[in-house]
KOLMI-634242 format. One line per field, with one value per residue: x, y, z of N, C-alpha, C in turn; residue in three letters. Coordinates in nm, 2 decimals, decimal comma, always signed. Layout:
REM residues N
nX	[X ...]
nY	[Y ...]
nZ	[Z ...]
caX	[X ...]
caY	[Y ...]
caZ	[Z ...]
cX	[X ...]
cY	[Y ...]
cZ	[Z ...]
zavo	[ALA ...]
This chain:
REM residues 111
nX	[-16,92 -16,83 -16,82 -16,76 -16,55 -16,30 -16,21 -15,94 -15,85 -15,85 -15,62 -15,38 -15,45 -15,55 -15,32 -15,16 -15,30 -15,27 -14,99 -14,98 -15,11 -14,93 -14,68 -14,76 -14,93 -14,95 -15,07 -15,34 -15,66 -15,80 -16,10 -16,15 -16,14 -16,19 -16,25 -16,45 -16,49 -16,26 -16,02 -15,75 -15,70 -15,66 -15,84 -15,81 -15,98 -16,06 -16,26 -16,39 -16,14 -15,86 -15,61 -15,53 -15,52 -15,28 -15,09 -15,07 -15,00 -14,75 -14,61 -14,61 -14,44 -14,50 -14,49 -14,61 -14,71 -14,81 -15,06 -15,40 -15,63 -15,96 -16,29 -16,61 -16,97 -17,10 -16,90 -16,89 -16,75 -16,43 -16,20 -15,93 -15,70 -15,48 -15,29 -15,10 -14,84 -14,83 -14,69 -14,74 -15,01 -15,26 -15,28 -15,51 -15,55 -15,78 -15,95 -16,21 -16,36 -16,58 -16,63 -16,58 -16,85 -16,88 -16,85 -17,13 -17,25 -17,35 -17,17 -17,20 -17,21 -17,34 -17,44]
nY	[+20,29 +19,96 +19,66 +19,42 +19,17 +19,17 +18,97 +19,00 +19,03 +18,77 +18,66 +18,53 +18,27 +18,16 +18,17 +18,01 +17,77 +17,74 +17,69 +17,47 +17,28 +17,29 +17,18 +16,95 +16,82 +16,53 +16,41 +16,28 +16,42 +16,68 +16,81 +17,14 +17,47 +17,81 +18,08 +18,38 +18,44 +18,35 +18,49 +18,44 +18,17 +17,85 +17,56 +17,21 +16,91 +16,59 +16,30 +16,00 +15,86 +15,85 +15,81 +15,95 +16,20 +16,17 +16,12 +16,37 +16,53 +16,42 +16,48 +16,77 +16,81 +16,82 +16,73 +16,42 +16,45 +16,70 +16,69 +16,70 +16,48 +16,37 +16,27 +16,28 +16,36 +16,19 +16,00 +15,85 +15,95 +15,99 +16,24 +16,42 +16,68 +16,96 +17,26 +17,46 +17,68 +17,78 +17,91 +18,17 +18,14 +18,02 +17,71 +17,47 +17,15 +16,88 +16,58 +16,32 +16,05 +15,77 +15,60 +15,24 +15,04 +14,86 +14,50 +14,28 +14,01 +13,83 +13,88 +14,10 +14,46 +14,71 +14,94]
nZ	[-3,46 -3,52 -3,33 -3,45 -3,57 -3,82 -4,10 -4,15 -3,87 -3,80 -3,89 -3,76 -3,66 -3,89 -4,05 -3,92 -3,95 -4,23 -4,24 -4,09 -4,26 -4,48 -4,37 -4,22 -4,39 -4,45 -4,23 -4,03 -4,10 -3,92 -3,77 -3,80 -3,63 -3,63 -3,44 -3,39 -3,12 -2,98 -3,10 -3,15 -3,15 -3,28 -3,33 -3,34 -3,39 -3,31 -3,34 -3,20 -3,22 -3,05 -3,14 -3,36 -3,25 -3,09 -3,29 -3,39 -3,16 -3,12 -3,36 -3,33 -3,13 -2,86 -2,52 -2,36 -2,12 -2,10 -2,18 -2,12 -1,97 -1,93 -1,83 -1,95 -1,97 -1,79 -1,74 -1,98 -2,20 -2,31 -2,30 -2,45 -2,43 -2,53 -2,52 -2,71 -2,84 -3,19 -3,46 -3,36 -3,30 -3,06 -3,03 -3,01 -2,93 -2,94 -2,85 -2,87 -2,73 -2,71 -2,42 -2,38 -2,28 -1,98 -1,97 -1,94 -1,75 -1,93 -2,13 -2,30 -2,37 -2,15 -2,26]
caX	[-16,82 -16,88 -16,73 -16,75 -16,40 -16,27 -16,13 -15,80 -15,83 -15,84 -15,52 -15,30 -15,49 -15,57 -15,18 -15,12 -15,36 -15,21 -14,87 -14,99 -15,14 -14,79 -14,58 -14,82 -15,05 -14,96 -15,11 -15,48 -15,73 -15,88 -16,20 -16,08 -16,23 -16,13 -16,37 -16,45 -16,49 -16,11 -15,97 -15,61 -15,70 -15,71 -15,86 -15,80 -16,05 -16,08 -16,37 -16,38 -16,01 -15,75 -15,48 -15,50 -15,46 -15,15 -14,99 -15,05 -14,92 -14,61 -14,57 -14,59 -14,33 -14,57 -14,48 -14,74 -14,74 -14,89 -15,19 -15,51 -15,72 -16,07 -16,41 -16,73 -17,10 -17,13 -16,79 -16,93 -16,68 -16,30 -16,16 -15,78 -15,68 -15,37 -15,28 -14,94 -14,82 -14,79 -14,69 -14,82 -15,15 -15,27 -15,33 -15,58 -15,58 -15,87 -15,99 -16,31 -16,40 -16,67 -16,56 -16,65 -16,94 -16,82 -16,92 -17,22 -17,24 -17,37 -17,06 -17,25 -17,20 -17,49 -17,49]
caY	[+20,20 +19,82 +19,56 +19,30 +19,15 +19,15 +18,85 +19,03 +19,00 +18,62 +18,62 +18,45 +18,14 +18,13 +18,15 +17,88 +17,65 +17,71 +17,63 +17,31 +17,20 +17,26 +17,11 +16,82 +16,75 +16,38 +16,36 +16,27 +16,55 +16,71 +16,91 +17,27 +17,56 +17,95 +18,15 +18,53 +18,44 +18,33 +18,52 +18,40 +18,04 +17,75 +17,44 +17,10 +16,82 +16,45 +16,22 +15,86 +15,80 +15,90 +15,79 +16,07 +16,31 +16,14 +16,14 +16,51 +16,57 +16,38 +16,57 +16,88 +16,80 +16,84 +16,61 +16,36 +16,51 +16,82 +16,63 +16,68 +16,37 +16,37 +16,20 +16,37 +16,29 +16,08 +15,90 +15,79 +16,01 +16,03 +16,37 +16,47 +16,82 +17,03 +17,40 +17,49 +17,78 +17,75 +18,03 +18,28 +18,12 +17,94 +17,59 +17,38 +17,01 +16,80 +16,44 +16,27 +15,90 +15,69 +15,48 +15,12 +15,00 +14,74 +14,38 +14,22 +13,87 +13,77 +13,93 +14,23 +14,58 +14,76 +15,07]
caZ	[-3,46 -3,49 -3,25 -3,53 -3,61 -3,97 -4,14 -4,13 -3,75 -3,79 -3,97 -3,70 -3,66 -4,03 -4,12 -3,85 -4,02 -4,36 -4,22 -4,05 -4,39 -4,55 -4,29 -4,16 -4,48 -4,46 -4,10 -4,04 -4,11 -3,81 -3,78 -3,77 -3,61 -3,59 -3,40 -3,34 -2,96 -2,94 -3,23 -3,17 -3,13 -3,38 -3,27 -3,45 -3,31 -3,36 -3,28 -3,20 -3,23 -2,99 -3,21 -3,45 -3,16 -3,04 -3,41 -3,40 -3,05 -3,13 -3,46 -3,29 -3,03 -2,73 -2,43 -2,33 -1,98 -2,13 -2,22 -2,00 -1,99 -1,85 -1,87 -1,94 -2,00 -1,69 -1,77 -2,12 -2,31 -2,27 -2,38 -2,43 -2,47 -2,51 -2,57 -2,73 -2,94 -3,31 -3,55 -3,29 -3,25 -2,95 -3,11 -2,92 -3,00 -2,86 -2,91 -2,79 -2,78 -2,63 -2,32 -2,39 -2,18 -1,92 -2,01 -1,82 -1,72 -2,07 -2,22 -2,37 -2,28 -2,09 -2,33]
cX	[-16,85 -16,76 -16,70 -16,61 -16,41 -16,20 -15,98 -15,75 -15,82 -15,71 -15,41 -15,34 -15,50 -15,43 -15,14 -15,18 -15,31 -15,06 -14,87 -15,03 -15,02 -14,69 -14,64 -14,93 -15,04 -15,03 -15,27 -15,55 -15,82 -16,00 -16,14 -16,17 -16,15 -16,27 -16,34 -16,44 -16,34 -16,03 -15,82 -15,58 -15,74 -15,73 -15,87 -15,87 -16,07 -16,20 -16,36 -16,25 -15,91 -15,62 -15,43 -15,45 -15,32 -15,04 -14,98 -14,96 -14,78 -14,54 -14,54 -14,49 -14,38 -14,55 -14,61 -14,79 -14,81 -15,04 -15,28 -15,61 -15,84 -16,18 -16,52 -16,86 -17,12 -17,00 -16,82 -16,83 -16,54 -16,26 -16,00 -15,79 -15,53 -15,38 -15,13 -14,96 -14,77 -14,78 -14,76 -14,95 -15,15 -15,35 -15,38 -15,61 -15,66 -15,90 -16,10 -16,34 -16,49 -16,59 -16,64 -16,73 -16,88 -16,92 -17,00 -17,17 -17,26 -17,27 -17,08 -17,25 -17,34 -17,53 -17,50]
cY	[+20,06 +19,74 +19,43 +19,29 +19,14 +19,02 +18,86 +19,00 +18,85 +18,56 +18,52 +18,31 +18,08 +18,11 +18,03 +17,76 +17,63 +17,66 +17,49 +17,23 +17,18 +17,18 +16,97 +16,78 +16,61 +16,34 +16,35 +16,40 +16,55 +16,79 +17,04 +17,39 +17,69 +18,02 +18,30 +18,55 +18,44 +18,36 +18,48 +18,25 +17,95 +17,62 +17,32 +16,99 +16,70 +16,38 +16,08 +15,77 +15,88 +15,90 +15,90 +16,19 +16,29 +16,15 +16,29 +16,57 +16,53 +16,46 +16,71 +16,91 +16,83 +16,72 +16,55 +16,41 +16,63 +16,80 +16,63 +16,57 +16,38 +16,29 +16,31 +16,29 +16,16 +15,96 +15,80 +15,84 +16,05 +16,14 +16,40 +16,59 +16,87 +17,16 +17,42 +17,61 +17,73 +17,87 +18,13 +18,28 +18,03 +17,81 +17,50 +17,24 +16,94 +16,68 +16,38 +16,13 +15,85 +15,59 +15,36 +15,08 +14,87 +14,61 +14,34 +14,08 +13,79 +13,79 +14,03 +14,34 +14,62 +14,88 +15,03]
cZ	[-3,43 -3,41 -3,33 -3,58 -3,76 -3,97 -4,12 -3,97 -3,69 -3,85 -3,90 -3,69 -3,81 -4,11 -4,04 -3,93 -4,16 -4,35 -4,17 -4,18 -4,48 -4,49 -4,25 -4,26 -4,49 -4,32 -4,11 -4,02 -4,00 -3,85 -3,74 -3,74 -3,57 -3,56 -3,35 -3,19 -2,92 -3,07 -3,25 -3,17 -3,25 -3,32 -3,37 -3,34 -3,38 -3,27 -3,29 -3,23 -3,17 -3,04 -3,29 -3,37 -3,12 -3,17 -3,42 -3,28 -3,07 -3,24 -3,42 -3,16 -2,90 -2,64 -2,38 -2,19 -1,99 -2,18 -2,09 -2,04 -1,89 -1,91 -1,86 -1,98 -1,90 -1,70 -1,90 -2,23 -2,25 -2,36 -2,33 -2,49 -2,44 -2,56 -2,58 -2,82 -3,07 -3,41 -3,50 -3,25 -3,14 -3,03 -2,99 -2,99 -2,89 -2,94 -2,80 -2,84 -2,66 -2,54 -2,35 -2,27 -2,11 -1,96 -1,90 -1,82 -1,85 -2,16 -2,31 -2,28 -2,24 -2,18 -2,49]
zavo	[MET SER ASP THR LEU THR LEU ASP GLU LEU ALA VAL PRO LEU ARG ALA LEU ARG LEU LEU ALA ALA ASP PHE GLY HIS LEU PRO ALA PRO CYS THR ARG VAL SER THR ILE TYR PRO ASN GLN LEU GLU LEU SER PHE TYR ASP ASP LEU THR ASP PHE GLU VAL TRP ARG ASP ALA LEU GLY VAL ALA PRO ASP ALA VAL GLU CYS ARG GLU GLN GLY GLY GLY ARG THR ARG ALA LEU SER LEU ILE THR ASP TYR ALA GLY ALA GLU LEU ARG LEU VAL ALA TYR ARG ASP VAL PRO ALA PRO ALA THR ALA SER GLY LYS GLY THR ARG]
């Protein structure tokens, strides 16, 4: 017997993605990920713009205080994330953005 998941076993997050596309097709397009490692999770991710994350958070009706904000990469990247239930799937919304380098005395960033 194989431990390999079937596509049918990913039906919950795939159904959630289909419903999101139908209900929120007018919102900014995210990168999407469905994984056999987390078979009930659908991840929507955004890069370089936290605004798109906020648009989705608001559309999903998730309160701002449910968002986790952290920095990574030695403080060079800001990351926002939240997890909520949507259509029976664990929906993970994430966004990453470079943190602007501080200006030097010359007025130019150090990075």
